[in-house]
C-alpha positions as CSV (number, residue, x, y, z in Angstrom):
1,M,0.0,0.0,-0.2
2,K,2.8,2.2,0.8
3,K,4.2,1.5,-2.6
4,I,1.3,2.4,-4.5
5,A,1.4,5.8,-2.0
6,K,4.6,6.7,-3.2
7,V,4.1,5.7,-7.1
8,G,0.9,8.1,-7.1
9,F,2.9,10.8,-5.3
10,V,5.8,10.6,-7.9
11,L,3.6,10.8,-10.2
12,L,1.0,13.9,-9.0
13,A,4.1,16.0,-8.4
14,T,5.8,14.8,-12.2
15,G,2.7,16.1,-13.3
16,L,1.9,19.1,-11.3
17,L,5.7,19.8,-12.2
18,A,5.0,19.6,-15.9
19,A,2.2,22.0,-15.5
20,C,4.6,24.5,-14.2
21,A,7.0,24.1,-16.6
22,T,7.7,26.8,-19.4
23,K,8.7,25.6,-23.0
24,S,10.9,28.1,-24.0
25,K,14.2,28.1,-21.9
26,I,13.3,31.9,-20.3
27,T,16.2,34.3,-18.1
28,P,15.1,36.0,-15.5
29,E,15.2,39.1,-17.0
30,G,12.4,37.4,-19.3
31,T,14.4,37.0,-22.8
32,T,15.0,33.8,-24.6
33,D,17.6,32.6,-27.9
34,E,14.7,29.9,-28.6
35,P,11.3,30.5,-28.6
36,R,9.0,28.0,-28.5
37,F,5.6,27.8,-30.3
38,P,2.8,25.3,-29.4
39,K,1.1,23.4,-32.6
40,P,-0.9,26.3,-33.8
41,Y,-3.9,24.6,-34.4
42,S,-3.8,22.7,-30.7
43,L,-6.0,25.6,-29.0
44,T,-7.2,25.5,-25.6
45,F,-9.9,28.4,-26.0
46,N,-11.7,29.4,-28.9
47,N,-12.3,26.4,-30.6
48,D,-9.5,26.2,-31.8
49,R,-9.7,29.1,-34.5
50,G,-7.7,31.9,-32.7
51,T,-8.9,35.7,-33.1
52,F,-8.4,39.0,-35.3
53,P,-7.0,41.2,-33.3
54,T,-7.1,45.0,-34.0
55,F,-3.9,47.0,-35.0
56,D,-4.8,49.4,-31.5
57,E,-4.3,46.5,-29.5
58,L,-1.2,45.3,-30.7
59,D,0.2,49.0,-30.7
60,Q,-0.4,48.7,-27.2
61,M,1.7,46.0,-26.7
62,R,4.7,47.0,-24.5
63,P,7.6,45.7,-22.0
64,G,6.3,46.7,-18.3
65,L,2.7,45.5,-18.5
66,T,1.0,42.8,-16.0
67,K,-0.6,40.1,-17.2
68,D,-3.5,41.8,-15.9
69,D,-3.0,44.5,-18.2
70,I,-2.3,41.9,-21.4
71,Y,-5.4,39.5,-20.8
72,K,-7.7,43.6,-21.2
73,I,-6.0,43.9,-23.9
74,L,-6.3,40.8,-25.8
75,G,-7.8,38.8,-24.0
76,R,-6.8,35.3,-21.9
77,P,-4.1,33.1,-23.9
78,H,-5.6,30.8,-26.7
79,Y,-3.4,27.6,-25.7
80,D,-2.9,25.7,-22.2
81,E,0.1,27.6,-20.6
82,G,-0.3,25.7,-17.5
83,M,-0.9,26.5,-13.8
84,V,2.0,27.9,-11.5
85,G,5.1,29.7,-12.5
86,V,3.6,30.0,-16.1
87,R,6.5,33.2,-17.8
88,E,4.7,33.1,-21.2
89,W,1.3,33.2,-23.1
90,D,0.7,32.6,-26.5
91,Y,-2.0,33.6,-28.8
92,L,-3.2,32.3,-32.4
93,F,-4.0,35.7,-34.3
94,H,-5.9,36.5,-38.0
95,F,-5.1,39.3,-40.0
96,Y,-7.5,40.2,-43.4
97,T,-5.2,40.1,-46.2
98,P,-6.1,40.2,-49.8
99,G,-4.8,38.0,-51.9
100,V,-3.2,35.5,-49.4
101,G,-5.2,32.0,-50.4
102,V,-7.0,29.3,-47.9
103,D,-5.0,27.8,-45.3
104,P,-5.2,24.1,-45.2
105,E,-4.9,23.8,-41.6
106,N,-7.7,26.0,-40.8
107,T,-11.2,24.7,-40.8
108,S,-12.6,28.2,-41.7
109,G,-12.0,27.9,-45.6
110,V,-11.5,31.8,-45.8
111,E,-9.9,33.4,-48.5
112,G,-7.5,36.5,-47.4
113,V,-6.4,35.6,-43.8
114,T,-2.9,35.5,-42.9
115,T,-2.6,33.2,-39.3
116,C,0.5,34.3,-36.6
117,Q,1.2,33.1,-33.6
118,Y,2.3,35.3,-30.9
119,K,4.6,34.9,-27.8
120,I,4.8,37.2,-24.9
121,I,7.3,36.6,-21.9
122,F,7.6,37.6,-18.8
123,D,9.8,38.8,-16.6
124,K,11.0,36.8,-12.7
125,D,8.4,40.0,-11.5
126,K,5.8,39.1,-13.8
127,F,6.8,41.8,-16.1
128,A,6.2,41.6,-20.1
129,R,9.7,41.5,-21.8
130,S,9.9,39.7,-25.0
131,F,7.1,39.6,-27.4
132,Y,8.0,37.3,-30.8
133,W,6.3,36.2,-33.8
134,N,5.5,33.1,-35.7
135,P,4.3,32.9,-39.3
136,V,1.9,30.0,-39.3
137,F,-0.2,30.8,-42.7
138,P,1.7,31.6,-45.8
139,K,4.9,30.2,-43.7
140,D,6.6,33.6,-45.0
141,A,4.2,35.7,-44.2
142,V,5.3,39.0,-42.7
143,C,3.7,38.8,-39.0
144,P,1.8,41.1,-38.0
145,P,1.2,42.0,-41.9
146,P,1.3,46.0,-42.7
147,A,-1.8,47.8,-41.1
148,P,-3.9,48.5,-44.4
149,K,-3.7,52.2,-45.5
150,Q,-7.0,54.5,-44.0
151,E,-7.7,56.6,-47.1
152,P,-8.4,60.1,-45.2
153,Q,-11.7,60.7,-44.7
154,V,-13.7,63.6,-46.9
155,I,-16.9,64.9,-45.5
156,I,-18.7,67.4,-48.2
157,R,-21.6,69.7,-46.7
158,E,-23.5,71.6,-48.9
159,I,-24.6,75.4,-47.7
160,I,-27.7,76.3,-48.7
161,K,-28.2,80.3,-48.6
162,E,-31.2,81.4,-47.0
163,A,-32.5,84.7,-46.0
164,P,-32.0,85.2,-42.4
165,K,-34.5,84.8,-40.2
166,R,-36.2,87.3,-38.0
167,I,-36.2,86.8,-34.2
168,R,-39.3,87.6,-32.7
169,Q,-38.8,90.4,-30.0
């Protein structure tokens, strides 16, 4: 009976340590020489689909943000990152890019979408320090793709000259 308890304890401890381990080798300063990305369509959340971030959201990302800040901007990470001591968050992002074919691994079957993985690495004090991109489809994509150029807004007003109205006194 004691042997079974010991084996059970070892398996439990191994499982907990595996859940706490990061995938990339991260320095205390929050950097890595080799970021490791999960399989693109092995997401835990969003039904293996990922999300379409806005360029404004991505512009807000910078070193020094907390996990709460990033959660408010981008939402929760898309992959199962573990439970304790998590120092990296991974996302799967899509961007509308006309002229791109259909990603054979994406079940949506929609044309004109570039898919990229985004990794945020935190330092030992849980502040974001490093940000990495990994193109998924097309394989040679620039991530994130350039923001579409906005056409200047033109407002046309028609001015109708009328005789001034008298104000009753």
